[in-house]
C-alpha positions, 0 to 999 in steps of 0.5 A: 267054682268055675265062675269064681275062677273066671272072675278072679285072676291073680296078678301073674295071670293078669300080667300074662294076659296083658303081655299076650294082648300087647304082643310081648312080655312085660315085667311085673315090676315095670307095671307096679312102677307105673302104678306107683308113679300114677298114685304119687301124682297130685297135680292135674295130669296130661295124658301121654297116650290117650286122646281126649275122647279116650280119656273121657271114655275111660274116666267113665269106664273105670268108674263103672267097672270098679266104682268107689264103695266102702273101698276105694274105686278106680278113680281114687287110685288114678287108674286112668293114668295107670292105663295111659302110662302102661299103653304109652310105655309098653305098646308096640306098633301092631297092638297099638294100631288095634287098640286105637281101632277098638277105641275108635269103633267103641266111640263110633258106636257110642256116637251112633247110639246117642247121637252126640259126641262122646265128649258129651257122654254121661255115666248112664250112657257109658254103662249101656255101652259097656253092658252091650259088650259084657252082659253076654251069655257064657257061650258068647263069652267063650266065642269072644275069648276064642276070637281073641286067642286067634292071631289077628292075621287069621281073624276073618275079615267080617270079625276084625271089627269085633276083635279090635273092640273086644281086644280094647275093652278086655285090655282096659278091664284087665288093666283096671283089675291089675292096677287095683290088685297091685296098688299098695294101699289096696294090698295092705288094707283091702286084700288081707285074707 
């Protein structure tokens, strides 16, 4: 069905989307190598790309988007580290600026809504923020993807804020799914058909 096709993407499609978002082609083995490096880390890690606010926000977001159930969740697979590494090693200046703008806008929205610094945010609050952007009608979803397919310099000024927010959030969601689906333990133990 169409819903199934929209919700489930294969690895190649995910890499294409990420490549488009970041502005150039990324080799699949590069992403898999970054994931392997993140999964082998046992000591506390220091973010190379994410600032403290982004690290806190993404730690909650990845757990909301892909929580632990009877299968490992995003936090079990160190997907925040994976996202940090992908962004550090693959983002060029233009997309980097927009990703940072999107992150900043989401942070500002969080702080305005909850009247506190994002560093003090809890899971329930992040769930509310994510829902406000992703729990939208199919028509609104189509409009968002149409907007994201527009070159940034062609996006109307009044839509630029919305563009960078959704570019940031959809990139994060795509990286979470890509990291999950390309993790060796998930491929061997959970994705057996």
